[in-house]
N, C-alpha and C positions, 0 to 999 in steps of 0.2 A: 652564769654567775661571774662576778668580778673576782679576780684574785686579790690577795691582800695587797700586792704591789699596786694594782689598779685602784683599789679603794683609797690608798694612801694619798694620791694626788688630789682627788675631790675633797678629802678631809682636810688636808693642809690648806687647800685653796679656801675652803669654807671658814676654817679657824682664822686664817689670815684676814679674810674679809671682815669677819666679826670684830677682830681686834682693831683693825685700822679704822673701822667706823666708830667704835667706842672711843678711840683716841681723838678722832677728828670731829665728832658730832657735838658733844656737850659744851659748846661755846655759845656766846651771846646769851640767849635766854629761851624761854618757851615760845614756840611759834603760835601765831593767832589761832590757827585751826586746832592745834594741840590743846589749847585751853578749852576751846569749845567742845572738843571730843571728850575731854575728861569730864566736863560738866554733864554732857549727854550721857556718858557711861554711868554716872552717879544716879541717873534716873533711868534704870534699865527698862527698855521696851523692845519689842520685836522690830522696830523701825523708827526712823526719824525723817523729818521732812526732806532732808537733803542727803541722806545716806542710810544704808542698812546698819545693823547693830554690832557687828563683830569688832570693828576698829574702836568705837567708843568704849566698849567693854574692856578691851585690851588696854586702852589708854588709862581708864579709871583704875583698873587693877594695879597698874604700876605705881599709883600714888596712894595706895591703901595705908602705907606706913609713914606718910608725910611727903612733902614736896621733894621730888628727886628727878632732876633733868637726866641724870645718868641712867636711872632705871627706865625712864620713858624712852630714851633713845636706844636702849638695848633692844626694844621691840623691833624697830625697823632694821637694826643691825643684824638681828637674828634672821629676819626674812631675806635680807640681802645675802647673808651667808648661805642660807638654804637654797636660794636661787642660783648662786654660783656652784654649789654642790650638784644640783640637778643639771646645770649646763654642762658640767664635766661628764656626767652620765650620758647626756645627749650626744656629746662628741664621740664617746665610745660607741654608742648605739648606731651612730652614723658611719662607723667604720674607722674612727680615728684612734691614734695611739696616744702616748704620753704627751708629745709636743702639741697635738691638737687640743687636748684637755687643758694644758697650761695656757696656750694662746687664747682659747675661748674664755677661760676664767679671767684672764687679764682684760680682755675686751669688755666683758660684762661689768667687771669692777669699775673700769675707767669710763664707761659710757655715762656722760653727764646726767642724763635723765634717770638712769637706773641708780646712779650714785645718789642723786637727789631723793629718790624714793627711799633709799636705805638710810638717808640722813635724818628724816623727821617722820613722825607718825602721821599717816594719812590713809584714806581708804585704798590707796594704790599699793600699800606695802604687801598685803596678802598675796596679790597677784605676782609679786616678784618670785615667789616660790611656786604657786599653784598653776599659773599659766604654763610655765615650762614643764611642770610635772604632768599636766594633762597631755601636753604634746609628746612627752617621753613615753607615756603608756600607750598613747594612740600609735606611735611609731612601732612600739613593741608588738602591738596587736597586728599591724600590717605584716610583721615578720613571723607571725605564727604563734605568738604568745597565747597563754590561756585566755579565752574570751572573758573570763571573770575580771580581767583588767578593766573592762568597761565600768565596773563598780568604783574603781579608783578614780577614773576619769569623771564619772558622775558626781562623786563626793567632792573632788577638787573644784569642779565648776559650781556645785551647790554652795560650798563654803565661800567661794569667791562672790557668788551672788549675794551672800550675806555680808559682804564687805564693800563691793562696788558693782553696779549693774552693767558696766561696760563689758564684762566677761560674756554677756549674752551675744555680743557681736563677734567676739573671738570664737565662741563655740559654733555660732552659725557659719562663720567663715571656714572653720575646721571641717564641719560637715559638708559644706559646699565643695571644699577642696577635695574631700574624699569622693564625693559624688561625680566629680569631673574626671576621675582617674579609675583605673581597674581596682584600686584599693577600696573601692566602694563595697567590695564583698564583705568587709568586716562589719558593715552596718546590718547585714541580714542575719542577725543573731538575737536570740531571746535575751542574751546578756547585755546587748546594746539597749534594749527596752528597759531592762532592769537598772542599768546605769542611769537612764533618763528618769526612772522612778526614784532612785536615790537622790538625784539632783532636785527633783520636784519636791520630795519630802523635806529636804533641808531648807529649800526656799519658801515652802508653803506658809510658815508663820509670818514671814515678812509680807507676803502677798495679802494675807488676811488682814494684817495691820493696815496696809494701803487701802484695802476695800473699806475698812472701818472708818478711816479718816477721809475718804473720798479721793484717793490717789493724789495726795499732796505733792509727791515727787514729780508727777507729770506736770503739775502747775509750776513747780520750781524750775524744771527743765525748760518749759515753754517760756517763762519769764526771762530766764538767763539767756536764751537764744534771741531775745528781742530787746537789745539795748546793752546788756552787761558784757556778754562775750564778744570778742573780736572775731569777725567772720573773715576768712581769707580764701582765696581761690586755690584751685588744684596745684598750680605751679608753686605758689608760696608754701602750701601745706607740705608738699614733697620736700622743698628746701628745708623747712623746719625740721623734718625728720632727719635730714643730714646734720643739721646743727645740734639737735638735742642728743645725737649719738656720737658727737665729735666729728666735725667736718674733715679732720685729718685721718680719722680711723674708719669713717663710714664706708670707705672702699672695701674694707674687709667683710662687712656683713653683706654688701652688694655682691661681692665675689661668692659669698655663701648662698645668696638668693639665686644667682646664675647657676651655681653648682647643683643646687636642688632642682632647678628647672631641667638641667641636663640629664639628671638621673631619674629615669622613668618611675622607679619604685618609690622615690622620695618627692616626686613632683607635687604631691598633694600638700606638702608643707609650704612650698613656694606659692601655690595657689591660695593657701590660707592667708599668707601675708598680703598678697595683692588684693584679694577680696576685702580683707579687713581695712586696708588703707582706703580703698574705694568707698566702703561704707562710711568711714569717718569723714571723707571729703563731702559725700552727698549729705550726710546728716550734720555737717558743720561741727564735728567734734574738735575739742582742743587738741593741740599737737601731741600732748603727752598721754592721751587716752589709750592709744594702742601700744604704748611703750613696752609693756611686759611681754610682747611677742618677740622682741629682738634676741633674747638668749638663744633660741634655736637657730636663728640666722647666723649668729656669731659662732655657735658651735659648728655649723656647716662651713663657715669661713675658715675656722681653724683646721678642719679636716682637709679642705681644699688646699690650703697653704702647705700642710704637712705632705700631702700627696705630691705637690709640685716641687718640694724641696727634698724629695727622697734621694736624688742623686747629688745634692749639694747640702748635706746635713749640717755642714759648718756654718751655713747661712742662718740656721734657725736661732741661735743665740742673738745674732744681730737683729733679726726680725722682731724677736721678743723685746729686746732692749729698745728698739725704735718705737714699738707700740707703747711701751711704758713712758718713754720721754714725751711722745706726742700726747699721751693720755694725761700727763701731769699738767699740760697747758690749761686744761679746763677744770682741774681740781679746785682752785680757789673760787670758781664760779658755781661749783656744785656742792662744796663742803665748807663750812664756816671755819676755816683754819687761820685766816689773817685778821689782824686788828682792823677796826672799821675804816680808818683812813686809808690803809693799804688795800683793803678790799674794794673800796670805792674807786681808788686810782687804778687798780688792776682791771676792774670791770670796764672802765673807760678805755684803757689801753687795749684790752682784748678786742672790743668791738671796733675801735679805730683801726687796729691792725688788720682785722678781717673786712674792713670797709663796709661795716654793717651799722644800721641803726638798731638800738635796743627794741624799738617798736616793731621791728621785723619779726621778732620771736615772742612778742607779747601775746597774751591770750585774752586780755580784758581791756575795756576802754577805761583808762585811768592815767593820771600823771605818774610818771615813773620816779621813784626815789633815787637818791645818790647811790645807795647800796643796791645790789640785786634785790628784787622784791621780797624773796623769802627772808633775806637777812633783815630787811627793814621791819618785817612782821615779827621779828624776834626781839624787838626793842620797845621800851616805853611802858610795858604793861604794869610792872610793879609801881612805877611812878604815877601812872594814871589812877591806880587804886588808892595810892596815898593821897593824891590831890582830892579825889572824891571823898575820902575819909575825913579830910580836914573840913570840907564843906559840911559834911554830915554832922560832925562834932560841933560845928558852929551853931547848929539849930538848937532851939530850946528843947528841954526834955519832952514836952508835949508834942512838939513837931516831929522829933525823932521817932516817937512811938508810932506815928502814922505815915512817916515819909517813905515814899516809894522811889527807888532809883531806876530811872529809865535810860537804857542804853540804845544808841542808834543802830548798832549792828552786833552780830553774835560774837565778834572778836572782843569788843568792849565789854559786853555782858559776861563773856566767859572769863575775861581777866578779872572783873570785879567779883565774880563768884569764886574764883580760885584764890586770889590774893586778899579779897575783902574780909574774910572771917577773922584774920589776925587783927583787924581794926574794929571788929564788931559791926561790920556792915551787913544789912539784910540782903537776901537774894535779889539780884537784879531782875528787871522785867524788860522785855523788848518785843517788838513786832516782827523781828527778823527770824525767819526759818523756824527751827524747833521751839524757840522761845515764845513764838506766837501761840503755839498749842498749849504751852504751860500757863498761859493766861495772865490775869492781873494779880494772882496770888492773894486775892481778897482785899487789895488796897482800894480805897475810895478815890484816890488821886487828888485829894484836897491839898496835899503837900507833896511835891515831886522835885527830885533832883534830876534835871534833864542833862544827860551827858552828850554833848555835841549837838543839841537841838536848840530851839528858840522859844520853847514853851507854847508852841502853836500860835505865834504872834499874829499871823494872817487871819486865823480863825477866831482870835480873841477868846481862847479857851480858858484863860485864867484871869482872875481879878488883878493880880500883880505878879511881876516877875523881875528878877534881878540877876545880873551876871556875878556869881559869887567867886569864880576863879577861872583861870585859863590854863588849860593843860598844854604844855610844850615840852618837847624832848628831842635831843639830837638823834638823827638817823631813822626816825620813824617814817611811816608812810606820809606823803604830803597831806592827804585828807584827814590824818589823825593829829597833825601838828597845829597848834594854836586854836584848838577847839574850845568852845565855851562850856563851863559847868554852871548851869542855870538853876536857880531855885524858883519854883513856880508855886503860887498859893491861890487858893480859892477857885477850884475847878468849876466850870459852868454846868457841866453834865457829869454824871457818875462815870468813872473810868470804864466800868463794865459796858456802858452803852457806846463809848467811843472805841472800844477795843477792835471791833471788826474793821474799822477804817485804818488801823495801823499795820495790818497784815502786810508783810513784805517777804514773799517767797522768791528769792533770787540768789 
């Protein structure tokens, strides 16, 4: 058990993390995916085309009493804080003292990818807490803890499965890491099987949902891997891991990895990381998919540095200060704290200073905006809804009664559904991801407001079409700027017959 003194550091670190995220996060506006998540959560299901149900439900729950960016961003701030708390416990479990805990907490807070996860709501946020928690209890099991700890591991992995499927690869890597070392002995327990049973029971409803809809997520992943996602080679993937964890501070988690390899009883954790990264390279995962694994490496790095500075303890404040200073370099890239002009200039300066192209750490094929991609995706959505509302109000009462608003992607559709009710807009429809399963909502399609489309000009789907407006806004994604808002009339076939052709799982 931890003494009250040892509990104090994890608590202070967690509370500080939560506060700093709340101060830094609610700037700019709602992120594209956040709007979509909120809308999905307002249609509760056991699964969605592109994600499990936990994160949408959390996002929608934060907006039950009206629009609130602060309440929404409190969700990732909480998980970031919980992740830092568990990281401190990991440092203790690895044999570290107060300095190891503090250094590990600083490293996790300042790691750009983890800061980014704690900055906005996404399926990755739950793993900020539960991946390190699963590692912590597995570590305790190898040290002789009550085997009922497998129930905690199973529950953590099961809940993660209801948030993002990549935890499957982490759990597989963890089991393989154990099998490759003498610590495999903890697997030969009925409690391990019970933990797997808990995991399976939690994940089962989503699996049944996938079966019911023909495994749409597999189709989504297959399509994303053929054209949308940017595939990189092993060397670039490893480099990306250094970049997303701060190229200046990555040495510390690398020290942690080596230290774990050097310690026979802890080697299974090092194997877990290596196997996970290998799986991601083989399966062409995006660079941030394995990111929730880094806390235990950073905890190990903190312990190693503490051990090495035992004779020169006066160096420890200097080490911590250096880590903070170097960590601050990436903060404007991972947290929206600067005005747009300064953020764009800082991003250009950072990549120029590092002699890097922004494309070197991109994850998808697309033109890059002036701002970091996440920041661009926090702009323009209220204005888009207002532009579409003006077009909608320009229709005759008879046309408005039957007009369907068709969006080109889930970001546009989510923004229209989130901001549109204040203008009296009907729910949007789209063929993109979960919106496809929600169907036509009963619209005939005889009058359509087509956001970002061309009314099917090549297929001559409508008797007439006109460009009613053009949406433009500074700082948005290039593919969202200057898009047409079309009014299409006189559909040639019922929309229900055309619907299968608009499906876009990607």
